N, C-alpha and C positions, 0 to 999 in steps of 0.2 A: 571175710565176713565174721562178725564177732560170733562167739559161741556163748550159750547159756546152758546152766545146769537146771533141770527140773528135779527138785527134791520133793518126793511124795510123802505126804503124812496122811496117815489114817488108811481108809479102804477097809474091805471086810473079806474074810475067807469064804469062798463059795460053799454052800451047805451040801452040795452034791456034785457028782462029776459032771451031770448035765448043765448045772449052773456054771461050773468051771469052764465047760466048753464055750458056753455063751459069753462070759467075761472074756476070755481070751480072744473070743471072735471080735469082741468091741474094741479091745486094745489093738488088735492086728488091724482092724478098719481105721482106727485113729492114726496109728503109724503110718498106714498107707496113704492117708490123706495129707500127712506131713512131707511124704516124699523124700527127697534128697536132703532136706533140712535135717534129718535125723542123723547126727554125727556118730552116735553110740547109742543104741536102744536101751543099754543099761539093764535093769532088771529089779526084782524085789529083793530085799535084804532081810537078814535075820535080826534077832534082838541086838540092840546097839548098847555099847557101854561107853560112859564118858570117862575119858582119862584127864586127870587134873594133877597139878604139883602134889596135891595132898593125897591122891589115890585114885581108885577106879569105882565109879558107881555103876552097876550093872542094871539099873532101871531104865536107862535110855533116854532120861530126861524127861521134861513136860510135854514135849511133842515129838516122839520118836520118829526117826526116818523109817519108811517102809519100802522105799525104792528110789531110783534115780533114772534119768535120761539125759543125754547131752545132745542139743540141737544147735543149728546155725541159724541165725536170724540178722535182719538188718539194724534192728535196735531193741531196746527193751520192750517197747510197745508191741512190736511184732512177736517177740517171744511170749508175751503175756497173752495175746490173741491166740497164739497156738495152744497154750495151756489151758484155755477155756473149754477146748474140745477134749479134755481128759477124761475118760469114761468115769473116774470116781469123783471129778468134779461135777460132771453132768448129773450123776445119780445122788450127789450129796453126801457120799460116804467118806469123802477125804478132801484134801486140799493140795495145791501144788505151790511150792515155794520156787520163785524164779529169781536166778542170780547170773549176772554177767560173769564168765571165767576170764579174769584179766591176764594180759600177757606180761610177764615180768622180764 
């Protein structure tokens, strides 16, 4: 079955430990609903840097990555349907970029 990467952009840092617990519970419930489709739950990432031939930009680009997940799905449409359940998509605080991981 093809694999797809969910590249997370945006989101927000919880303002309290209680809000953090709530957010983690929402992510846990979403991952549980995806079941065996989750090939690698991934996780949040720190500040990104863009490396090019001319140097390194520490600003992370126009739409910096905030995390990732790797899922298995029958096709791109199925992967996109899974991504719609992402907590930060549902609350409007972020977005999910979906791309197929190609076999080389």
